[in-house]
PyMOL Python script that loads the backbone (N, CA, C, O; Angstrom):
from pymol import cmd

cmd.read_pdbstr("""\
ATOM      1  N   GLU A   1      -9.141 -28.328 -13.706  1.00  0.00           N
ATOM      2  CA  GLU A   1      -8.548 -28.883 -12.499  1.00  0.00           C
ATOM      3  C   GLU A   1      -9.481 -28.568 -11.318  1.00  0.00           C
ATOM      4  O   GLU A   1      -9.913 -27.429 -11.141  1.00  0.00           O
ATOM      5  N   THR A   2      -9.777 -29.584 -10.530  1.00  0.00           N
ATOM      6  CA  THR A   2     -10.658 -29.411  -9.376  1.00  0.00           C
ATOM      7  C   THR A   2      -9.844 -29.005  -8.155  1.00  0.00           C
ATOM      8  O   THR A   2      -8.807 -29.597  -7.855  1.00  0.00           O
ATOM      9  N   LEU A   3     -10.333 -27.986  -7.460  1.00  0.00           N
ATOM     10  CA  LEU A   3      -9.663 -27.519  -6.254  1.00  0.00           C
ATOM     11  C   LEU A   3     -10.250 -28.213  -5.031  1.00  0.00           C
ATOM     12  O   LEU A   3     -11.451 -28.479  -4.983  1.00  0.00           O
ATOM     13  N   ASP A   4      -9.430 -28.499  -4.071  1.00  0.00           N
ATOM     14  CA  ASP A   4      -9.884 -29.090  -2.820  1.00  0.00           C
ATOM     15  C   ASP A   4     -10.587 -28.010  -2.010  1.00  0.00           C
ATOM     16  O   ASP A   4      -9.929 -27.127  -1.460  1.00  0.00           O
ATOM     17  N   LYS A   5     -11.910 -28.066  -1.926  1.00  0.00           N
ATOM     18  CA  LYS A   5     -12.679 -27.028  -1.240  1.00  0.00           C
ATOM     19  C   LYS A   5     -12.347 -26.962   0.239  1.00  0.00           C
ATOM     20  O   LYS A   5     -12.418 -25.879   0.820  1.00  0.00           O
ATOM     21  N   GLY A   6     -11.990 -28.062   0.872  1.00  0.00           N
ATOM     22  CA  GLY A   6     -11.605 -28.059   2.275  1.00  0.00           C
ATOM     23  C   GLY A   6     -10.358 -27.235   2.514  1.00  0.00           C
ATOM     24  O   GLY A   6     -10.247 -26.534   3.519  1.00  0.00           O
ATOM     25  N   PHE A   7      -9.433 -27.322   1.601  1.00  0.00           N
ATOM     26  CA  PHE A   7      -8.183 -26.576   1.716  1.00  0.00           C
ATOM     27  C   PHE A   7      -8.418 -25.078   1.603  1.00  0.00           C
ATOM     28  O   PHE A   7      -7.759 -24.285   2.275  1.00  0.00           O
ATOM     29  N   TYR A   8      -9.356 -24.700   0.755  1.00  0.00           N
ATOM     30  CA  TYR A   8      -9.612 -23.280   0.503  1.00  0.00           C
ATOM     31  C   TYR A   8     -10.774 -22.721   1.315  1.00  0.00           C
ATOM     32  O   TYR A   8     -11.177 -21.579   1.097  1.00  0.00           O
ATOM     33  N   SER A   9     -11.315 -23.490   2.236  1.00  0.00           N
ATOM     34  CA  SER A   9     -12.421 -22.976   3.040  1.00  0.00           C
ATOM     35  C   SER A   9     -11.918 -21.935   4.034  1.00  0.00           C
ATOM     36  O   SER A   9     -10.749 -21.921   4.420  1.00  0.00           O
ATOM     37  N   GLN A  10     -12.834 -21.073   4.431  1.00  0.00           N
ATOM     38  CA  GLN A  10     -12.485 -19.999   5.363  1.00  0.00           C
ATOM     39  C   GLN A  10     -12.154 -20.596   6.726  1.00  0.00           C
ATOM     40  O   GLN A  10     -12.858 -21.476   7.221  1.00  0.00           O
ATOM     41  N   ASP A  11     -11.081 -20.105   7.318  1.00  0.00           N
ATOM     42  CA  ASP A  11     -10.654 -20.546   8.644  1.00  0.00           C
ATOM     43  C   ASP A  11     -11.366 -19.681   9.676  1.00  0.00           C
ATOM     44  O   ASP A  11     -11.046 -18.503   9.828  1.00  0.00           O
ATOM     45  N   ILE A  12     -12.328 -20.260  10.383  1.00  0.00           N
ATOM     46  CA  ILE A  12     -13.109 -19.515  11.366  1.00  0.00           C
ATOM     47  C   ILE A  12     -12.377 -19.547  12.701  1.00  0.00           C
ATOM     48  O   ILE A  12     -12.044 -20.614  13.216  1.00  0.00           O
ATOM     49  N   VAL A  13     -12.133 -18.365  13.249  1.00  0.00           N
ATOM     50  CA  VAL A  13     -11.465 -18.243  14.538  1.00  0.00           C
ATOM     51  C   VAL A  13     -12.351 -17.391  15.438  1.00  0.00           C
ATOM     52  O   VAL A  13     -12.716 -16.272  15.079  1.00  0.00           O
ATOM     53  N   GLU A  14     -12.697 -17.922  16.610  1.00  0.00           N
ATOM     54  CA  GLU A  14     -13.487 -17.148  17.564  1.00  0.00           C
ATOM     55  C   GLU A  14     -12.589 -16.155  18.272  1.00  0.00           C
ATOM     56  O   GLU A  14     -11.575 -16.533  18.859  1.00  0.00           O
ATOM     57  N   SER A  15     -12.957 -14.889  18.219  1.00  0.00           N
ATOM     58  CA  SER A  15     -12.182 -13.840  18.872  1.00  0.00           C
ATOM     59  C   SER A  15     -12.279 -13.983  20.389  1.00  0.00           C
ATOM     60  O   SER A  15     -13.280 -14.470  20.916  1.00  0.00           O
ATOM     61  N   VAL A  16     -11.232 -13.553  21.076  1.00  0.00           N
ATOM     62  CA  VAL A  16     -11.198 -13.535  22.539  1.00  0.00           C
ATOM     63  C   VAL A  16     -11.138 -12.076  22.968  1.00  0.00           C
ATOM     64  O   VAL A  16     -10.206 -11.365  22.594  1.00  0.00           O
ATOM     65  N   PRO A  17     -12.117 -11.614  23.750  1.00  0.00           N
ATOM     66  CA  PRO A  17     -12.135 -10.205  24.147  1.00  0.00           C
ATOM     67  C   PRO A  17     -10.871  -9.785  24.886  1.00  0.00           C
ATOM     68  O   PRO A  17     -10.277 -10.565  25.631  1.00  0.00           O
ATOM     69  N   LEU A  18     -10.476  -8.543  24.665  1.00  0.00           N
ATOM     70  CA  LEU A  18      -9.329  -7.983  25.367  1.00  0.00           C
ATOM     71  C   LEU A  18      -9.737  -7.603  26.791  1.00  0.00           C
ATOM     72  O   LEU A  18     -10.911  -7.361  27.070  1.00  0.00           O
ATOM     73  N   THR A  19      -8.771  -7.556  27.662  1.00  0.00           N
ATOM     74  CA  THR A  19      -9.021  -7.101  29.027  1.00  0.00           C
ATOM     75  C   THR A  19      -9.150  -5.572  29.014  1.00  0.00           C
ATOM     76  O   THR A  19      -8.783  -4.918  28.038  1.00  0.00           O
ATOM     77  N   GLU A  20      -9.664  -5.028  30.082  1.00  0.00           N
ATOM     78  CA  GLU A  20      -9.764  -3.574  30.191  1.00  0.00           C
ATOM     79  C   GLU A  20      -8.375  -2.933  30.130  1.00  0.00           C
ATOM     80  O   GLU A  20      -8.207  -1.856  29.558  1.00  0.00           O
ATOM     81  N   THR A  21      -7.394  -3.597  30.718  1.00  0.00           N
ATOM     82  CA  THR A  21      -6.019  -3.084  30.692  1.00  0.00           C
ATOM     83  C   THR A  21      -5.490  -3.049  29.265  1.00  0.00           C
ATOM     84  O   THR A  21      -4.876  -2.063  28.859  1.00  0.00           O
ATOM     85  N   GLU A  22      -5.720  -4.105  28.504  1.00  0.00           N
ATOM     86  CA  GLU A  22      -5.263  -4.140  27.109  1.00  0.00           C
ATOM     87  C   GLU A  22      -5.931  -3.040  26.294  1.00  0.00           C
ATOM     88  O   GLU A  22      -5.276  -2.369  25.497  1.00  0.00           O
ATOM     89  N   ARG A  23      -7.244  -2.854  26.495  1.00  0.00           N
ATOM     90  CA  ARG A  23      -7.969  -1.794  25.784  1.00  0.00           C
ATOM     91  C   ARG A  23      -7.416  -0.418  26.145  1.00  0.00           C
ATOM     92  O   ARG A  23      -7.235   0.434  25.276  1.00  0.00           O
ATOM     93  N   ALA A  24      -7.149  -0.209  27.434  1.00  0.00           N
ATOM     94  CA  ALA A  24      -6.617   1.075  27.890  1.00  0.00           C
ATOM     95  C   ALA A  24      -5.250   1.341  27.274  1.00  0.00           C
ATOM     96  O   ALA A  24      -4.938   2.478  26.920  1.00  0.00           O
ATOM     97  N   GLN A  25      -4.427   0.290  27.143  1.00  0.00           N
ATOM     98  CA  GLN A  25      -3.109   0.458  26.536  1.00  0.00           C
ATOM     99  C   GLN A  25      -3.227   0.864  25.071  1.00  0.00           C
ATOM    100  O   GLN A  25      -2.466   1.707  24.596  1.00  0.00           O
ATOM    101  N   ILE A  26      -4.169   0.275  24.363  1.00  0.00           N
ATOM    102  CA  ILE A  26      -4.375   0.614  22.954  1.00  0.00           C
ATOM    103  C   ILE A  26      -4.837   2.064  22.830  1.00  0.00           C
ATOM    104  O   ILE A  26      -4.331   2.821  22.002  1.00  0.00           O
ATOM    105  N   GLU A  27      -5.801   2.435  23.661  1.00  0.00           N
ATOM    106  CA  GLU A  27      -6.310   3.806  23.606  1.00  0.00           C
ATOM    107  C   GLU A  27      -5.220   4.814  23.971  1.00  0.00           C
ATOM    108  O   GLU A  27      -5.128   5.877  23.357  1.00  0.00           O
ATOM    109  N   ALA A  28      -4.406   4.490  24.952  1.00  0.00           N
ATOM    110  CA  ALA A  28      -3.317   5.389  25.343  1.00  0.00           C
ATOM    111  C   ALA A  28      -2.301   5.538  24.217  1.00  0.00           C
ATOM    112  O   ALA A  28      -1.804   6.636  23.966  1.00  0.00           O
ATOM    113  N   SER A  29      -1.994   4.440  23.542  1.00  0.00           N
ATOM    114  CA  SER A  29      -1.004   4.503  22.466  1.00  0.00           C
ATOM    115  C   SER A  29      -1.527   5.278  21.262  1.00  0.00           C
ATOM    116  O   SER A  29      -0.740   5.798  20.472  1.00  0.00           O
ATOM    117  N   ALA A  30      -2.853   5.360  21.113  1.00  0.00           N
ATOM    118  CA  ALA A  30      -3.436   6.066  19.969  1.00  0.00           C
ATOM    119  C   ALA A  30      -3.625   7.554  20.233  1.00  0.00           C
ATOM    120  O   ALA A  30      -4.016   8.292  19.329  1.00  0.00           O
ATOM    121  N   GLN A  31      -3.357   8.002  21.443  1.00  0.00           N
ATOM    122  CA  GLN A  31      -3.559   9.415  21.777  1.00  0.00           C
ATOM    123  C   GLN A  31      -2.686  10.351  20.941  1.00  0.00           C
ATOM    124  O   GLN A  31      -2.986  11.540  20.831  1.00  0.00           O
ATOM    125  N   CYS A  32      -1.622   9.834  20.360  1.00  0.00           N
ATOM    126  CA  CYS A  32      -0.744  10.671  19.537  1.00  0.00           C
ATOM    127  C   CYS A  32      -1.359  10.981  18.169  1.00  0.00           C
ATOM    128  O   CYS A  32      -0.814  11.792  17.420  1.00  0.00           O
ATOM    129  N   ILE A  33      -2.490  10.344  17.834  1.00  0.00           N
ATOM    130  CA  ILE A  33      -3.154  10.611  16.547  1.00  0.00           C
ATOM    131  C   ILE A  33      -4.098  11.801  16.754  1.00  0.00           C
ATOM    132  O   ILE A  33      -5.097  11.675  17.461  1.00  0.00           O
ATOM    133  N   PRO A  34      -3.798  12.944  16.153  1.00  0.00           N
ATOM    134  CA  PRO A  34      -4.580  14.147  16.427  1.00  0.00           C
ATOM    135  C   PRO A  34      -6.020  14.111  15.896  1.00  0.00           C
ATOM    136  O   PRO A  34      -6.915  14.690  16.511  1.00  0.00           O
ATOM    137  N   ASP A  35      -6.247  13.453  14.789  1.00  0.00           N
ATOM    138  CA  ASP A  35      -7.582  13.398  14.195  1.00  0.00           C
ATOM    139  C   ASP A  35      -8.437  12.371  14.947  1.00  0.00           C
ATOM    140  O   ASP A  35      -8.122  11.181  14.956  1.00  0.00           O
ATOM    141  N   GLU A  36      -9.525  12.843  15.579  1.00  0.00           N
ATOM    142  CA  GLU A  36     -10.348  11.968  16.419  1.00  0.00           C
ATOM    143  C   GLU A  36     -10.961  10.809  15.632  1.00  0.00           C
ATOM    144  O   GLU A  36     -10.994   9.680  16.121  1.00  0.00           O
ATOM    145  N   GLU A  37     -11.439  11.074  14.434  1.00  0.00           N
ATOM    146  CA  GLU A  37     -12.054  10.031  13.617  1.00  0.00           C
ATOM    147  C   GLU A  37     -11.031   8.957  13.249  1.00  0.00           C
ATOM    148  O   GLU A  37     -11.318   7.762  13.321  1.00  0.00           O
ATOM    149  N   LEU A  38      -9.857   9.388  12.862  1.00  0.00           N
ATOM    150  CA  LEU A  38      -8.793   8.451  12.512  1.00  0.00           C
ATOM    151  C   LEU A  38      -8.332   7.671  13.746  1.00  0.00           C
ATOM    152  O   LEU A  38      -8.082   6.468  13.663  1.00  0.00           O
ATOM    153  N   ARG A  39      -8.218   8.352  14.887  1.00  0.00           N
ATOM    154  CA  ARG A  39      -7.811   7.698  16.139  1.00  0.00           C
ATOM    155  C   ARG A  39      -8.819   6.614  16.527  1.00  0.00           C
ATOM    156  O   ARG A  39      -8.434   5.508  16.906  1.00  0.00           O
ATOM    157  N   THR A  40     -10.118   6.941  16.431  1.00  0.00           N
ATOM    158  CA  THR A  40     -11.162   5.974  16.769  1.00  0.00           C
ATOM    159  C   THR A  40     -11.103   4.762  15.841  1.00  0.00           C
ATOM    160  O   THR A  40     -11.236   3.625  16.294  1.00  0.00           O
ATOM    161  N   ALA A  41     -10.904   5.000  14.555  1.00  0.00           N
ATOM    162  CA  ALA A  41     -10.807   3.901  13.586  1.00  0.00           C
ATOM    163  C   ALA A  41      -9.597   3.026  13.874  1.00  0.00           C
ATOM    164  O   ALA A  41      -9.676   1.800  13.789  1.00  0.00           O
ATOM    165  N   ALA A  42      -8.478   3.655  14.216  1.00  0.00           N
ATOM    166  CA  ALA A  42      -7.254   2.900  14.516  1.00  0.00           C
ATOM    167  C   ALA A  42      -7.437   2.045  15.770  1.00  0.00           C
ATOM    168  O   ALA A  42      -6.999   0.895  15.810  1.00  0.00           O
ATOM    169  N   VAL A  43      -8.080   2.603  16.782  1.00  0.00           N
ATOM    170  CA  VAL A  43      -8.321   1.847  18.019  1.00  0.00           C
ATOM    171  C   VAL A  43      -9.226   0.655  17.743  1.00  0.00           C
ATOM    172  O   VAL A  43      -8.940  -0.453  18.195  1.00  0.00           O
ATOM    173  N   LYS A  44     -10.316   0.867  17.006  1.00  0.00           N
ATOM    174  CA  LYS A  44     -11.251  -0.225  16.689  1.00  0.00           C
ATOM    175  C   LYS A  44     -10.555  -1.331  15.889  1.00  0.00           C
ATOM    176  O   LYS A  44     -10.725  -2.516  16.180  1.00  0.00           O
ATOM    177  N   ALA A  45      -9.779  -0.940  14.888  1.00  0.00           N
ATOM    178  CA  ALA A  45      -9.085  -1.926  14.058  1.00  0.00           C
ATOM    179  C   ALA A  45      -8.057  -2.701  14.872  1.00  0.00           C
ATOM    180  O   ALA A  45      -7.922  -3.914  14.711  1.00  0.00           O
ATOM    181  N   THR A  46      -7.343  -2.016  15.734  1.00  0.00           N
ATOM    182  CA  THR A  46      -6.331  -2.672  16.566  1.00  0.00           C
ATOM    183  C   THR A  46      -6.983  -3.655  17.529  1.00  0.00           C
ATOM    184  O   THR A  46      -6.484  -4.764  17.717  1.00  0.00           O
ATOM    185  N   ILE A  47      -8.090  -3.254  18.138  1.00  0.00           N
ATOM    186  CA  ILE A  47      -8.800  -4.139  19.065  1.00  0.00           C
ATOM    187  C   ILE A  47      -9.278  -5.389  18.337  1.00  0.00           C
ATOM    188  O   ILE A  47      -9.075  -6.501  18.823  1.00  0.00           O
ATOM    189  N   LYS A  48      -9.909  -5.221  17.181  1.00  0.00           N
ATOM    190  CA  LYS A  48     -10.399  -6.375  16.412  1.00  0.00           C
ATOM    191  C   LYS A  48      -9.255  -7.314  16.040  1.00  0.00           C
ATOM    192  O   LYS A  48      -9.385  -8.533  16.152  1.00  0.00           O
ATOM    193  N   ASP A  49      -8.140  -6.746  15.600  1.00  0.00           N
ATOM    194  CA  ASP A  49      -6.981  -7.553  15.210  1.00  0.00           C
ATOM    195  C   ASP A  49      -6.434  -8.349  16.395  1.00  0.00           C
ATOM    196  O   ASP A  49      -6.166  -9.545  16.278  1.00  0.00           O
ATOM    197  N   LEU A  50      -6.272  -7.677  17.532  1.00  0.00           N
ATOM    198  CA  LEU A  50      -5.709  -8.360  18.703  1.00  0.00           C
ATOM    199  C   LEU A  50      -6.671  -9.403  19.272  1.00  0.00           C
ATOM    200  O   LEU A  50      -6.234 -10.447  19.756  1.00  0.00           O
ATOM    201  N   GLU A  51      -7.987  -9.128  19.218  1.00  0.00           N
ATOM    202  CA  GLU A  51      -8.959 -10.120  19.680  1.00  0.00           C
ATOM    203  C   GLU A  51      -8.908 -11.371  18.797  1.00  0.00           C
ATOM    204  O   GLU A  51      -9.011 -12.492  19.294  1.00  0.00           O
ATOM    205  N   TRP A  52      -8.749 -11.172  17.487  1.00  0.00           N
ATOM    206  CA  TRP A  52      -8.643 -12.305  16.570  1.00  0.00           C
ATOM    207  C   TRP A  52      -7.361 -13.091  16.849  1.00  0.00           C
ATOM    208  O   TRP A  52      -7.371 -14.321  16.873  1.00  0.00           O
ATOM    209  N   LYS A  53      -6.260 -12.369  17.059  1.00  0.00           N
ATOM    210  CA  LYS A  53      -4.987 -13.039  17.333  1.00  0.00           C
ATOM    211  C   LYS A  53      -5.033 -13.811  18.655  1.00  0.00           C
ATOM    212  O   LYS A  53      -4.455 -14.894  18.755  1.00  0.00           O
ATOM    213  N   LYS A  54      -5.709 -13.271  19.665  1.00  0.00           N
ATOM    214  CA  LYS A  54      -5.859 -14.001  20.930  1.00  0.00           C
ATOM    215  C   LYS A  54      -6.698 -15.264  20.716  1.00  0.00           C
ATOM    216  O   LYS A  54      -6.404 -16.310  21.295  1.00  0.00           O
ATOM    217  N   GLY A  55      -7.731 -15.167  19.892  1.00  0.00           N
ATOM    218  CA  GLY A  55      -8.552 -16.336  19.572  1.00  0.00           C
ATOM    219  C   GLY A  55      -7.750 -17.394  18.834  1.00  0.00           C
ATOM    220  O   GLY A  55      -7.882 -18.585  19.116  1.00  0.00           O
ATOM    221  N   LEU A  56      -6.925 -16.969  17.897  1.00  0.00           N
ATOM    222  CA  LEU A  56      -6.077 -17.893  17.152  1.00  0.00           C
ATOM    223  C   LEU A  56      -5.081 -18.580  18.086  1.00  0.00           C
ATOM    224  O   LEU A  56      -4.874 -19.790  17.998  1.00  0.00           O
ATOM    225  N   ALA A  57      -4.466 -17.804  18.981  1.00  0.00           N
ATOM    226  CA  ALA A  57      -3.507 -18.371  19.933  1.00  0.00           C
ATOM    227  C   ALA A  57      -4.198 -19.367  20.861  1.00  0.00           C
ATOM    228  O   ALA A  57      -3.640 -20.420  21.168  1.00  0.00           O
ATOM    229  N   ALA A  58      -5.412 -19.038  21.311  1.00  0.00           N
ATOM    230  CA  ALA A  58      -6.152 -19.942  22.199  1.00  0.00           C
ATOM    231  C   ALA A  58      -6.493 -21.241  21.478  1.00  0.00           C
ATOM    232  O   ALA A  58      -6.374 -22.324  22.050  1.00  0.00           O
ATOM    233  N   ARG A  59      -6.916 -21.129  20.220  1.00  0.00           N
ATOM    234  CA  ARG A  59      -7.236 -22.335  19.448  1.00  0.00           C
ATOM    235  C   ARG A  59      -5.990 -23.184  19.238  1.00  0.00           C
ATOM    236  O   ARG A  59      -6.035 -24.405  19.394  1.00  0.00           O
ATOM    237  N   ASN A  60      -4.884 -22.547  18.887  1.00  0.00           N
ATOM    238  CA  ASN A  60      -3.641 -23.279  18.672  1.00  0.00           C
ATOM    239  C   ASN A  60      -3.171 -23.962  19.957  1.00  0.00           C
ATOM    240  O   ASN A  60      -2.659 -25.081  19.912  1.00  0.00           O
ATOM    241  N   ALA A  61      -3.343 -23.296  21.099  1.00  0.00           N
ATOM    242  CA  ALA A  61      -2.952 -23.883  22.383  1.00  0.00           C
ATOM    243  C   ALA A  61      -3.801 -25.117  22.681  1.00  0.00           C
ATOM    244  O   ALA A  61      -3.291 -26.126  23.167  1.00  0.00           O
ATOM    245  N   ARG A  62      -5.106 -25.030  22.385  1.00  0.00           N
ATOM    246  CA  ARG A  62      -5.985 -26.194  22.598  1.00  0.00           C
ATOM    247  C   ARG A  62      -5.582 -27.350  21.700  1.00  0.00           C
ATOM    248  O   ARG A  62      -5.542 -28.498  22.142  1.00  0.00           O
ATOM    249  N   GLU A  63      -5.281 -27.050  20.434  1.00  0.00           N
ATOM    250  CA  GLU A  63      -4.901 -28.097  19.486  1.00  0.00           C
ATOM    251  C   GLU A  63      -3.576 -28.729  19.878  1.00  0.00           C
ATOM    252  O   GLU A  63      -3.412 -29.945  19.773  1.00  0.00           O
ATOM    253  N   THR A  64      -2.632 -27.915  20.328  1.00  0.00           N
ATOM    254  CA  THR A  64      -1.326 -28.419  20.748  1.00  0.00           C
ATOM    255  C   THR A  64      -1.457 -29.280  22.003  1.00  0.00           C
ATOM    256  O   THR A  64      -0.815 -30.324  22.112  1.00  0.00           O
ATOM    257  N   ALA A  65      -2.289 -28.842  22.948  1.00  0.00           N
ATOM    258  CA  ALA A  65      -2.514 -29.593  24.180  1.00  0.00           C
ATOM    259  C   ALA A  65      -3.152 -30.940  23.885  1.00  0.00           C
ATOM    260  O   ALA A  65      -2.906 -31.913  24.597  1.00  0.00           O
ATOM    261  N   GLY A  66      -3.966 -31.004  22.842  1.00  0.00           N
ATOM    262  CA  GLY A  66      -4.630 -32.241  22.480  1.00  0.00           C
ATOM    263  C   GLY A  66      -3.714 -33.237  21.782  1.00  0.00           C
ATOM    264  O   GLY A  66      -4.077 -34.404  21.626  1.00  0.00           O
ATOM    265  N   ASP A  67      -2.536 -32.796  21.361  1.00  0.00           N
ATOM    266  CA  ASP A  67      -1.588 -33.668  20.666  1.00  0.00           C
ATOM    267  C   ASP A  67      -0.907 -34.637  21.608  1.00  0.00           C
ATOM    268  O   ASP A  67      -0.381 -35.658  21.166  1.00  0.00           O
ATOM    269  N   GLY A  68      -0.904 -34.339  22.912  1.00  0.00           N
ATOM    270  CA  GLY A  68      -0.264 -35.203  23.886  1.00  0.00           C
ATOM    271  C   GLY A  68       1.228 -35.158  23.836  1.00  0.00           C
ATOM    272  O   GLY A  68       1.899 -36.081  24.298  1.00  0.00           O
ATOM    273  N   VAL A  69       1.765 -34.092  23.279  1.00  0.00           N
ATOM    274  CA  VAL A  69       3.219 -33.958  23.160  1.00  0.00           C
ATOM    275  C   VAL A  69       3.783 -33.307  24.389  1.00  0.00           C
ATOM    276  O   VAL A  69       4.994 -33.106  24.481  1.00  0.00           O
TER     277      VAL A  69
END
""", "prot")
cmd.dss("prot")
cmd.show_as("cartoon", "prot")
cmd.util.cbc("prot")
cmd.orient("prot")
């Protein structure tokens, strides 16, 4: 059975950088993690995740705006 390669292709989303305020909020929320290495990893992962989600939301907003609805 042949798979539709377009359907299974990777969905590329351009990340949108967080504001300084958003970064500060993430760092403040991670202060409860006592291990510095773990805290740094958690902050980096959270920032990457939120930047990707902002990029996805921005792309979806552009696509929705283009629908003329």
